[in-house]
C-alpha positions in Angstrom: 0.0 0.0 0.0 1.3 3.4 -0.9 1.1 6.5 1.3 -1.4 8.1 -1.0 -3.7 5.0 -0.7 -3.3 5.0 3.1 -4.2 8.7 3.3 -7.4 8.0 1.4 -8.3 5.4 4.0 -7.7 7.5 7.1 -11.2 9.0 7.2 -13.0 5.7 6.5 -10.8 4.1 9.2 -11.8 6.8 11.7 -15.4 6.4 10.8 -15.1 2.6 11.0 -16.0 2.0 7.4 -13.1 -0.2 6.3 -13.5 -3.9 5.4 -11.4 -6.4 7.2 -8.9 -6.7 4.3 -8.6 -2.9 3.9 -8.1 -2.5 7.6 -5.4 -5.1 7.7 -3.5 -3.4 4.8 -4.0 0.0 6.4 -2.7 -1.1 9.8 0.3 -2.8 8.3 1.1 0.4 6.4 0.5 2.7 9.4 2.8 0.4 11.5 5.7 0.9 9.2 5.2 4.5 7.9 5.7 7.3 10.5 4.4 10.0 8.1 1.1 8.2 7.6 0.9 7.4 11.4 1.2 11.2 12.1 -1.4 11.9 9.5 -3.8 9.5 11.2 -3.1 11.0 14.6 -3.9 14.5 13.2 -7.1 13.5 11.5 -8.2 11.4 14.6 -7.5 14.3 17.0 -9.5 16.7 14.9 -12.4 14.4 14.2 -12.8 12.9 17.7 -11.9 16.2 19.4 -14.7 18.0 17.5 -17.2 15.3 18.2 -16.4 15.4 21.9 -16.7 19.1 22.0 -20.1 18.9 20.3 -21.3 16.4 22.8 -19.8 18.3 25.7 -18.4 15.1 27.2 -15.4 12.9 26.9 -12.1 12.5 28.7 -10.2 14.3 26.0 -7.6 11.5 26.1 -7.5 11.5 22.3 -4.1 9.9 22.0 -5.2 7.1 24.3 -8.5 6.7 22.3 -6.5 6.3 19.1 -4.3 3.7 20.7 -7.3 1.8 21.9 -8.9 2.0 18.5 -5.8 0.6 16.8 -5.7 -2.2 19.4 -9.3 -3.0 18.7 -8.6 -3.0 15.0 -5.8 -5.5 15.4 -8.1 -7.7 17.5 -10.8 -7.4 14.7 -8.3 -8.5 12.1 -7.2 -11.4 14.2 -10.8 -12.5 14.6 -11.3 -12.2 10.9 -8.4 -14.5 10.2 -9.5 -17.0 12.8 -13.0 -17.1 11.3 -11.5 -17.5 7.8 -9.3 -20.4 9.0 -12.3 -22.0 10.8 -14.5 -21.6 7.7 -11.8 -23.2 5.5 -11.4 -26.1 8.0 -15.2 -26.7 8.1 -15.4 -26.6 4.3 -12.6 -29.0 3.9 -14.1 -31.4 6.4 -17.5 -31.2 4.6 -15.9 -32.0 1.3 -14.0 -34.9 2.8 -17.2 -36.2 4.4 -19.0 -36.2 1.0 -16.1 -38.0 -0.6 -16.0 -40.7 2.1 -19.8 -41.1 1.8 -19.6 -41.5 -2.0 -16.8 -44.0 -1.7 -18.7 -46.0 0.9 -21.8 -46.0 -1.4 -19.7 -47.2 -4.3 -18.4 -50.0 -2.1 -21.9 -51.1 -1.2 -23.1 -51.0 -4.9 -20.1 -52.9 -6.2 -20.0 -55.7 -3.6 
């Protein structure tokens, strides 16, 4: 992912509009690119700060809120991969069960 692509994903990330794959790529890029990380911090501070001012509440720990959001995003990506792995395993077991059933049926028909 390029810096330009990451910059386009900053606002959707803040608004929680990224898909799992987009989020994974975005987080990987943000982790390795200090410029994009600073860009995310600036956008996050402005967006969240303004929302908290409008509501009149909040702890104003915006840096901590961003860190928690990033940790939650990593957890979401891990859950996504765990679900994909589980789905792959279940699909594989189902296909194998069908193959075994067909082979057993052929055995019954032929003997």
